[in-house]
C-alpha positions as CSV (number, residue, x, y, z in Angstrom):
1,X,4.8,-14.1,-5.2
2,X,1.5,-12.8,-3.7
3,X,1.5,-9.2,-2.6
4,X,0.6,-9.9,1.0
5,X,2.5,-9.2,4.2
6,X,3.4,-12.4,6.0
7,X,3.2,-10.8,9.4
8,X,-0.1,-8.7,9.4
9,X,-1.7,-10.0,6.2
10,X,-2.0,-6.6,4.5
11,X,-2.7,-6.9,0.8
12,X,-3.9,-4.9,-2.2
13,X,-7.0,-2.8,-1.9
14,X,-9.0,-1.2,-4.6
15,X,-10.2,2.3,-5.3
16,X,-11.0,4.7,-8.2
17,X,-9.1,7.3,-10.3
18,X,-11.5,10.2,-10.7
19,X,-10.8,12.7,-13.5
20,X,-12.3,16.1,-13.1
21,X,-12.7,19.0,-15.5
22,X,-13.4,22.6,-14.8
23,X,-12.6,25.3,-12.3
24,X,-13.6,25.0,-8.7
25,X,-16.4,27.3,-7.3
26,X,-14.2,28.9,-4.7
27,X,-11.9,30.2,-7.5
28,X,-14.8,31.7,-9.4
29,X,-15.6,28.8,-11.7
30,X,-18.8,26.9,-12.2
31,X,-17.6,23.8,-10.3
32,X,-15.8,20.6,-11.1
33,X,-17.4,18.0,-13.4
34,X,-16.4,14.3,-13.3
35,X,-15.4,13.1,-16.8
36,X,-14.1,9.7,-16.0
37,X,-13.8,7.1,-13.3
38,X,-11.6,4.0,-13.7
39,X,-10.5,1.4,-11.2
40,X,-7.1,1.2,-9.6
41,X,-5.2,-0.9,-7.0
42,X,-3.4,0.4,-3.9
43,X,-0.5,-2.0,-3.4
44,X,1.2,-2.4,0.1
45,X,4.8,-1.3,0.6
46,X,6.4,-4.8,0.8
47,X,10.1,-5.5,1.4
48,X,11.8,-8.9,1.2
49,X,14.0,-9.2,4.3
50,X,16.0,-12.0,6.0
51,X,14.4,-12.7,9.4
52,X,15.6,-14.8,12.3
53,X,13.0,-16.9,14.1
54,X,13.2,-17.9,17.8
55,X,15.5,-20.9,17.1
56,X,18.2,-18.9,15.3
57,X,17.2,-20.0,11.8
58,X,17.0,-17.3,9.1
59,X,14.6,-17.2,6.2
60,X,13.4,-14.7,3.6
61,X,9.9,-13.2,4.1
62,X,7.8,-10.5,2.5
63,X,7.1,-7.9,5.2
64,X,5.3,-4.5,4.9
65,X,7.1,-1.3,5.9
66,X,4.8,-0.8,8.8
67,X,5.8,-4.1,10.4
68,X,9.4,-3.4,9.9
69,X,9.2,0.1,11.4
70,X,7.2,-1.1,14.4
71,X,9.7,-3.8,15.3
72,X,7.4,-6.8,14.8
73,X,10.3,-8.5,12.9
74,X,13.9,-9.0,13.9
75,X,16.2,-8.7,10.9
76,X,19.1,-11.2,10.6
């Protein structure tokens, strides 16, 4: 199962985990220092729901929460 919404096409995106050490300057420290950066993935909030199409047939699709909330899908 691919992690892609079947309505809008939203899929995983990438980013970084930034680890910082030290005390911030506004708290009286000497500032934050980056000690490590590693990759991470942001996964979409997908739900498997039963959906009716225009003809009255039902099928299971993977839909993101935003499409469910906005009403782009009619649940069976």
